[in-house]
MIGU-730708 format. One line per field, with one value per residue (C-alpha): residue number from 1; x, y, z; residue in one letter. Coordinates in nm, 2 decimals. Layout:
# residues N
vexlum <- c(NUM,...)
X <- c(X,...)
Y <- c(Y,...)
Z <- c(Z,...)
kollo <- c(A,...)
//
This chain:
# residues 104
vexlum <- c(1,2,3,4,5,6,7,8,9,10,11,12,13,14,15,16,17,18,19,20,21,22,23,24,25,26,27,28,29,30,31,32,33,34,35,36,37,38,39,40,41,42,43,44,45,46,47,48,49,50,51,52,53,54,55,56,57,58,59,60,61,62,63,64,65,66,67,68,69,70,71,72,73,74,75,76,77,78,79,80,81,82,83,84,85,86,87,88,89,90,91,92,93,94,95,96,97,98,99,100,101,102,103,104)
X <- c(0.00,0.13,-0.01,0.13,0.01,-0.03,0.14,0.46,0.51,0.74,0.59,0.75,0.65,0.61,0.72,0.36,0.35,0.13,0.23,0.23,0.26,0.28,0.09,0.15,0.37,0.67,0.91,0.74,0.53,0.52,0.29,0.28,0.02,-0.12,-0.02,-0.20,-0.11,-0.25,-0.23,-0.27,-0.31,-0.32,-0.62,-0.55,-0.31,-0.34,-0.16,0.03,-0.18,-0.07,-0.18,-0.10,-0.02,-0.15,-0.29,-0.62,-0.62,-0.87,-0.91,-1.12,-1.18,-1.14,-1.14,-1.18,-1.32,-1.19,-1.25,-1.15,-1.06,-1.06,-1.01,-1.23,-1.48,-1.48,-1.67,-1.67,-1.56,-1.60,-1.56,-1.70,-1.65,-1.46,-1.32,-1.21,-0.94,-0.91,-0.57,-0.45,-0.69,-0.52,-0.62,-0.56,-0.73,-0.75,-0.82,-1.08,-1.03,-0.73,-0.78,-0.68,-0.75,-0.64,-0.49,-0.48)
Y <- c(0.00,0.34,0.65,1.00,1.31,1.62,1.84,1.62,1.67,1.94,2.19,2.34,2.64,2.57,2.81,2.93,3.03,2.74,2.57,2.19,1.94,1.58,1.35,1.01,0.95,0.74,0.94,0.87,0.55,0.23,0.40,0.26,0.44,0.73,1.04,1.25,1.61,1.93,2.24,2.60,2.89,3.25,3.47,3.60,3.31,3.03,2.71,2.69,2.56,2.20,1.84,1.49,1.26,0.93,0.99,1.14,1.38,1.46,1.78,1.81,2.17,2.21,2.59,2.90,2.96,2.96,2.90,2.57,2.57,2.24,2.25,2.53,2.50,2.71,2.66,2.82,2.58,2.59,2.37,2.02,2.02,1.72,1.77,1.50,1.60,1.34,1.24,1.48,1.76,2.10,2.26,2.53,2.65,3.02,3.13,3.40,3.35,3.17,2.80,2.48,2.15,1.79,1.66,1.29)
Z <- c(0.00,-0.09,0.08,0.01,0.19,-0.02,0.25,0.24,-0.14,-0.28,-0.52,-0.83,-1.05,-1.42,-1.70,-1.73,-1.36,-1.24,-0.91,-0.93,-0.65,-0.75,-0.51,-0.68,-0.98,-1.09,-0.88,-0.54,-0.59,-0.79,-1.04,-1.40,-1.60,-1.40,-1.21,-0.96,-0.89,-0.74,-0.96,-0.86,-1.10,-0.97,-1.08,-1.43,-1.50,-1.74,-1.84,-2.16,-2.44,-2.49,-2.57,-2.47,-2.76,-2.61,-2.26,-2.16,-1.87,-1.60,-1.40,-1.09,-0.97,-0.59,-0.55,-0.75,-1.10,-1.45,-1.82,-1.98,-2.34,-2.52,-2.89,-3.02,-2.72,-2.40,-2.08,-1.73,-1.46,-1.08,-0.77,-0.82,-1.20,-1.35,-1.70,-1.94,-2.19,-2.47,-2.61,-2.88,-2.77,-2.74,-2.41,-2.16,-1.84,-1.74,-1.38,-1.34,-0.97,-0.81,-0.91,-0.73,-0.90,-0.92,-1.24,-1.33)
kollo <- c(M,T,V,Q,N,L,S,A,Q,P,S,F,I,T,K,D,G,S,T,I,R,S,I,L,D,R,T,N,A,P,V,Q,N,Q,S,L,A,E,A,R,I,P,A,G,G,R,T,E,R,H,Y,H,K,I,A,E,E,L,Y,F,I,L,E,G,A,G,E,M,E,L,G,D,K,R,R,T,V,R,P,G,D,A,I,L,I,P,P,G,A,W,H,T,I,M,A,T,E,A,L,R,F,L,C,C)
//
């Protein structure tokens, strides 16, 4: 059994200004095909637009509000929203309020 506490994980700042804290991934657990991280984006910030060639990605909004852009579609997101990002889909998330969410 592997249990990792969020508060024990180091954070790092990405080049787009997001703060990421990996909770479970290959560096700290016997993970093969998944990762779980907490992301924070300050109000007015956004992730760099990107895509994942093979993997799908999931976001789960914990705090704040923002706008999710997936391909050519946009939608307001808030706490409790879960977002499925299919493989190959260009995406970014913009924080209209400071955002905190889980990424898988």
